[in-house]
N, C-alpha and C positions, 0 to 999 in steps of 0.2 A: 593770336592775330585776330583782328576785328573783321567783321564781314561788311562789305560794301553793299550799297543799294543794287538790287538785281538788274537795274537798267544800265549800270555801268558795264561797258564791254570788257569781259574778263580775259579775252584772248589777245595777246600782243600781235602786232603786225609783223610782216616778214622781215623788215629791216631790223626791228628790235630783237627778234629771235636770232637773226644772223649775227648781230653784234654781241649778243650774250654768248653764242657759240664760239665766236672769235676770241673773246676774253677767256673762255674756258680752254681753248686750244693753247693760248699763251700761258695759262696756268699750268697746263701739262708740260709745256716746254721748260718752265721753271722747275717743276718737280723732277724732270729728267736730269737737268743740270745738278740739282741737289743730290740725286742718286749717284751720279758719276763722281761728283766732287766739285766744290765751288772754288772758283778763282776770283779774287777781288783785288781792286786797286783803287787809289784815290783819284777823284776828278780834280780839276783846277781849283774848285772852291773848297776842297778838302772832304767833300761828302763821298761815301763809298759807291762804287759801281762794280757789278759782278758780271760774269758771263751769262748769268741767268737774266739780268736786266736786258742784255743785248739780244739774247735768244728770243725772249718774249717780244721785244721791240720789233724784231725781224718778222715774226709771225703776224703781228698786228699790222705792220706797214703793208705786208703782202696782201693780207685780207682786205684792208681798207682800199687798196688800189683797185680792187675788183668791185667791192660793195659801194664805194662812194668816190669814184674817180673824179678828179677836178676840184674836190673840196680841200682847201688849204688845211694842212695837218701840222700841228705843233706837238712835239714829243720831248720829254725830258732828255732822251738820249740823242736828240738831233742837234745839228750844228746851226741850223737856219734861224731858230727862234722865231720872233715875230716878224722877221724880214719876209716871211712867206705871206703875210697878211697885208693886203692893200689898204683895207679899212677895218676898224674894229667892229663895224656894223655888218660885215660880211659873215656868212655862215662859215664856221671852221670847226676843226676837231682838236681836242686836247687829250693827250695820251700820257699816262704814267705807266709804263709796262711792269714796273715793280715798285709799288709804293710801300715804304717800310723796309728799305734795304738793311737798315741796322737791325731790325727785328729778325729779318731773314738770316742774316749772318750769325746772330746769337742763338738761332734755333727756335726762336719764338714763332708761333703760327700766325701772328697778327700782321701779315703782309698781304697786299692785294694787287690786282690788275685793274687799272682805271681807264675807261674810255668814255669820253663825253662829246656830244654834238652840241655846239653853241650856236644859237640864233638870236639876233637882237641883243647880243651881249650877255645872254643868260643860257645856262645849259638846259636844253629842252629834252635831251635824252641822256641818261647817265647809266653806266654799267659798272658795277664793282664786283669783282670775283675774288673769292678767297680760296686759293688752291688747296690749302691744307684740309679744309672741310668739304670742298666741292660745292659750297653755297655761293650763289650770286644774288645781288640785289639790283633791281632794274627799275628805272623811272622813265615815264614818257609823258611830257606835258606839252607836246606839239599842238594838241587840240583838246578842247574840253570834251568830257571830263578828264582830268589828269589821273593817271593810274600808276601804281608802283607794285612790284611783285618781289617775292623771295623765291628763288629757283634752287631745287636740290639736284643731286647727282642723277636722279631718275627722270629729270626734265619735267618735274611737277611744278607748275607756276601757281603760287598762292598769293593772292592780293594782300597787301599790307597797307596800314595807314598809321599815322602818328596818333598819340593819345592827348587828351586834354590835360593840362598841368594842374596839379594839386597845390596845396599850401606849401609843401616842401618839394624840392626838385631832385631828381636823380641826374647828376651832372657827369658828363663824360669829359675826360681830360687826356692829354697826350701822355704816353708812357715814357717816351725818350726825349721829349722836348718840354721841360718844365721851366717856366719863367716867373719872375717875381710879380709881374703885373697880373697874370692869371691867378696866382696864389692869393694876391691881395683882393681881387674881384670875388673870389670864392667866399671871402669873409663877409661880403655884403649881401649875399643871397641865402635864402633858407635851403640848405642842402640836406637832403635825407640820405643820400648815398653818393659817394664819389668813386667813379670807376675809371681806372686808367687803362686805356687800350691804345694799340698802335694803328697807324695808317688810317684809311678812310672808313674803317669799321665803325668809328664813332658816329658818323652820319647815318650809317645803315641801321645801327641799333636804335637810334632815335626814330628813324623812318618806320621801323617795325614796332614802335610803341614800347620799346624797352629802355627808354631814357627820355629826358626832357630838354637838356641844354648842353651845348658844347661851346664854351667860350674860348677864343684863341686870340691872344695878343701878340704872340711871337710870330716870326716870319714864316710864310709859306709861299709856294709858287702856284700859279693858276692850275697847272696839271695835278697838283696835290689835292685840290678841293672840288674841281668842276664835276667829276662823276658823282661823288658823294652828295654834293649840292643838288645835282639833278635828280637823284633818288629821293632825297629828303623833301624837296619842294613838291615833287609829284605825289608824294605820300601825304601831303597836307601841311608840311612844315614851312619854315621861313629861314632864309639866309640873309642877314643884314650886316652892313659894315658897322663900325663902332660909333657912327653918327645916327644909326637907325635907318639908313637908306639902303635901297636895293644894292646887292653885291654884284658888281659888274665884271665881265671878262673882256679880253681884248685890250688890256692896258699896255699899249705899244710903247708909250714913253717910259713906263716903269719896267720894261723888258720882262713882262709877265709876273712881276713880284706882286703879291697880295698885301693889302693892309690887314689889320685885325678884323675879326668878325664874331658874330653871335649866331650860331646855328641852333634853331629851336624847333621842337615838335609842335608846340601850340603857338601860333602867331600872336595870340593875345598876350603872351609873355613880354613882347616888345614894350608894351605900355608900362610895365613895372621895371624894366631894365633901363630904358632911355628917359 
């Protein structure tokens, strides 16, 4: 990890600390379900949902009702969707209580708890927690300077930041969602290393300076990306749509479906990609 300027406040504020602790509690609920035995069923769109998703969702909703009462909340496991949002410009929360359900069901550790606070259509706080390792990644860009941290099980908050891109790029790609457009794009950029990981971990590895680029052409939902986006951008990275424009949230007309994106550690990469 790289060291920030000593003038940057290294201590997160009470809301950020509370949100990370909430994601950690949701992670504990997931691990408890895993210990007892996982029950899974298919949702209407064919994607899997487990009792671990629902247990984590319950923990998060209860916590947020105390921490941020009155802020509209959109969760993957909710029925309301964007109907709770009067305007995309309002502050709102995006929650994925278990991102990477396929990984979770297969015994893979690459699943996460995602909590994001969206303001002005961008995630200004992002929390990604990985229950299997006890690590969290946190970003706060509500005010300058923007700061991101990696947090371990001992509650040690270490600041992280993205790295400058070299001539060849370490590229992160989805483990369970591979599509022809992404594979074709990878042939057009100088790739030094291709790492396939599940869930929002791809954003976090780039945020911590352990990768350079995460291209995504296939479909995602806003709750899949907002928390990781919030961590990455607070750490100095950039999240752009496939036209090279700012990646926005609160897409009410699209029912929270995302377009493709490029998540990069070094914002200067945009000039070579677009």
